[in-house]
C-alpha positions as CSV (number, residue, x, y, z in Angstrom):
1,M,2.2,32.8,-1.4
2,I,-0.1,30.1,0.1
3,M,-3.1,31.3,2.1
4,L,-4.4,28.2,3.9
5,T,-2.2,25.9,5.9
6,K,-2.6,22.5,4.5
7,C,-1.4,19.0,4.8
8,I,-0.9,16.7,1.8
9,A,-0.7,13.0,2.7
10,I,0.4,10.6,0.0
11,G,0.1,6.8,0.2
12,G,0.1,3.7,-1.8
13,Q,1.7,0.3,-2.1
14,P,5.5,0.0,-2.5
15,A,7.1,1.0,-5.8
16,V,4.3,3.2,-7.2
17,G,6.5,6.3,-7.2
18,K,5.4,8.2,-4.0
19,T,9.0,9.2,-3.1
20,T,9.8,10.0,-6.7
21,L,6.7,12.3,-6.8
22,V,7.7,14.2,-3.7
23,K,11.3,14.6,-4.9
24,Q,9.8,16.9,-7.6
25,F,9.4,19.5,-5.0
26,F,13.2,19.4,-4.3
27,I,13.9,19.7,-8.0
28,N,11.5,22.6,-8.6
29,F,12.1,24.7,-5.5
30,S,15.1,25.7,-3.5
31,P,16.6,26.2,-1.0
32,W,15.5,23.5,1.4
33,K,16.6,23.6,5.1
34,A,16.9,20.2,6.7
35,F,15.7,19.9,10.3
36,K,15.2,17.3,13.0
37,Y,12.5,17.2,15.6
38,K,13.3,14.3,18.0
39,K,13.1,11.2,15.7
40,L,11.3,13.1,13.0
41,Y,13.3,14.5,10.1
42,G,12.2,16.9,7.5
43,H,13.0,19.7,5.0
44,Y,11.6,23.3,5.0
45,N,11.1,25.6,2.1
46,E,10.4,29.2,3.0
47,E,8.8,30.2,-0.4
48,L,6.1,27.5,-0.1
49,N,6.1,27.7,3.8
50,L,6.3,23.9,3.3
51,V,7.7,21.2,5.5
52,I,8.3,17.8,3.8
53,L,8.7,15.1,6.4
54,G,11.3,12.4,5.8
55,K,15.0,12.1,4.9
56,Y,15.4,12.8,1.2
57,S,18.6,12.4,-0.8
58,A,19.0,12.5,-4.5
59,S,21.7,9.7,-4.3
60,E,19.6,7.2,-2.4
61,L,16.9,5.1,-4.0
62,F,15.0,4.4,-0.7
63,S,14.7,7.8,1.0
64,G,11.8,9.8,2.3
65,T,9.8,8.4,5.2
66,D,11.4,5.0,4.6
67,K,14.5,6.4,6.4
68,L,12.5,7.4,9.5
69,S,12.5,5.4,12.6
70,M,9.7,2.8,13.0
71,S,8.9,4.6,16.3
72,V,8.5,8.1,14.8
73,Q,4.7,8.3,15.2
74,P,4.6,10.0,18.7
75,D,7.1,12.6,17.5
76,F,5.1,13.2,14.3
77,E,2.0,13.7,16.4
78,E,3.8,16.1,18.7
79,F,5.2,18.1,15.8
80,I,1.8,18.4,14.2
81,M,0.2,19.6,17.4
82,K,3.0,21.9,18.4
83,Y,3.3,23.7,15.0
84,N,-0.2,23.4,13.5
85,S,-2.7,23.3,16.4
86,K,-6.1,24.9,15.9
87,D,-5.4,26.6,19.3
88,T,-2.5,28.6,17.7
89,A,-2.1,30.1,14.3
90,P,-1.0,27.4,11.8
91,K,2.6,27.8,11.0
92,Y,3.6,25.4,8.2
93,N,2.1,23.5,5.3
94,V,3.0,19.8,5.6
95,L,3.6,17.1,3.1
96,F,4.4,13.5,3.8
97,E,4.3,10.2,2.0
98,G,4.9,6.6,2.7
99,D,4.3,3.8,5.1
100,R,5.7,5.3,8.4
101,L,3.3,8.2,8.5
102,F,0.5,7.3,6.1
103,N,-1.9,5.6,8.6
104,K,-5.3,6.1,10.1
105,K,-4.0,7.7,13.3
106,S,-1.9,10.3,11.4
107,I,-4.8,11.0,9.0
108,D,-7.2,11.5,11.9
109,L,-4.8,13.8,13.8
110,V,-3.9,16.0,10.9
111,H,-7.6,16.2,9.8
112,S,-8.4,17.5,13.4
113,V,-6.0,20.4,13.2
114,M,-5.3,21.2,9.5
115,W,-6.9,21.2,6.1
116,L,-6.1,17.7,4.8
117,D,-5.9,16.4,1.2
118,V,-5.1,12.7,0.7
119,F,-3.7,11.2,-2.4
120,I,-3.4,7.5,-3.2
121,V,-0.8,6.7,-5.9
122,E,-1.4,3.7,-8.1
123,S,0.6,2.2,-10.9
124,V,0.5,-0.8,-13.2
125,N,4.3,-0.9,-13.3
126,T,5.0,-2.0,-9.8
127,N,6.5,-5.4,-10.6
128,K,8.9,-3.8,-13.1
129,R,9.8,-1.1,-10.6
130,H,10.6,-3.7,-7.9
131,I,12.9,-5.4,-10.4
132,D,14.5,-2.2,-11.5
133,R,15.1,-1.0,-7.9
134,N,16.5,-4.5,-7.0
135,D,14.5,-4.2,-3.8
136,T,14.2,-7.0,-1.3
137,Q,10.7,-6.5,-0.1
138,S,9.0,-9.8,0.4
139,E,5.7,-10.7,-1.3
140,K,4.1,-10.9,2.2
141,F,5.3,-7.4,3.0
142,I,4.0,-6.0,-0.3
143,K,0.6,-7.7,0.2
144,G,0.4,-6.2,3.7
145,R,1.0,-2.7,2.3
146,V,-1.6,-3.3,-0.4
147,T,-4.1,-4.3,2.3
148,K,-3.2,-1.3,4.4
149,T,-3.7,1.1,1.5
150,N,-7.1,-0.5,0.7
151,N,-8.1,-0.3,4.3
152,I,-7.3,3.4,4.4
153,K,-9.3,3.9,1.2
154,N,-12.3,2.2,2.8
155,Y,-11.8,4.2,5.9
156,L,-11.7,7.5,4.0
157,L,-15.0,6.7,2.1
158,D,-13.8,8.2,-1.2
159,D,-12.4,11.4,0.4
160,Y,-9.2,11.0,-1.5
161,T,-7.8,11.5,-4.9
162,I,-6.3,8.6,-7.0
163,L,-3.1,9.5,-8.9
164,I,-2.0,7.1,-11.6
165,N,1.8,7.1,-11.8
166,N,3.0,4.9,-14.7
167,D,5.7,7.1,-16.4
168,E,7.6,10.4,-16.3
169,E,4.7,12.3,-17.8
170,D,2.4,11.0,-15.0
171,I,4.9,12.0,-12.4
172,E,5.0,15.6,-13.8
173,K,1.2,15.8,-14.1
174,N,0.7,14.4,-10.5
175,Y,3.3,16.8,-9.1
176,M,1.3,19.7,-10.6
177,I,-1.9,18.4,-9.1
178,I,-0.3,18.2,-5.7
179,L,1.3,21.6,-6.1
180,N,-1.9,23.2,-7.2
181,T,-3.7,21.6,-4.3
182,L,-1.2,23.1,-2.0
183,M,-1.5,26.5,-3.6
184,G,-5.3,26.3,-3.3
185,D,-5.9,26.1,-7.1
186,Y,-7.2,22.5,-7.4
């Protein structure tokens, strides 16, 4: 179905809907086979030849890469190199979102071995989402994530796509943009 092996990296500050966006893949495609590679967890869909990294559960508000170990980076790097090295035929499309994996080191590594598309999710509803989610992230933590996202934007020099995620309609539209990018139609 998909000709090029790609990686989709999704970042943004807390409560913009990154995980909600990725969960659309679980809603629209099945079955998904969960796997573990050392400290790295993920789900694989054969139809899309897609690996989504993270621990996703419909019943948990905070899932995805938020559930991965803070020390997952070396296992992520090894996984990418082992299964998607330019020295061997690429094996899987990869999608990840969130703070644990969305960093300069991951972006550089993936870009060196795969086709990479980066999406930054933004929303005007983050304060409401923090309240609705009853999350306990401190203002200092949130400011740090905003700074990190802005630093990555500056580092990428406009080589990313902004997705505005304010409501259900935006989530569906943004999901279709990511799916079409994965399929090579964007």
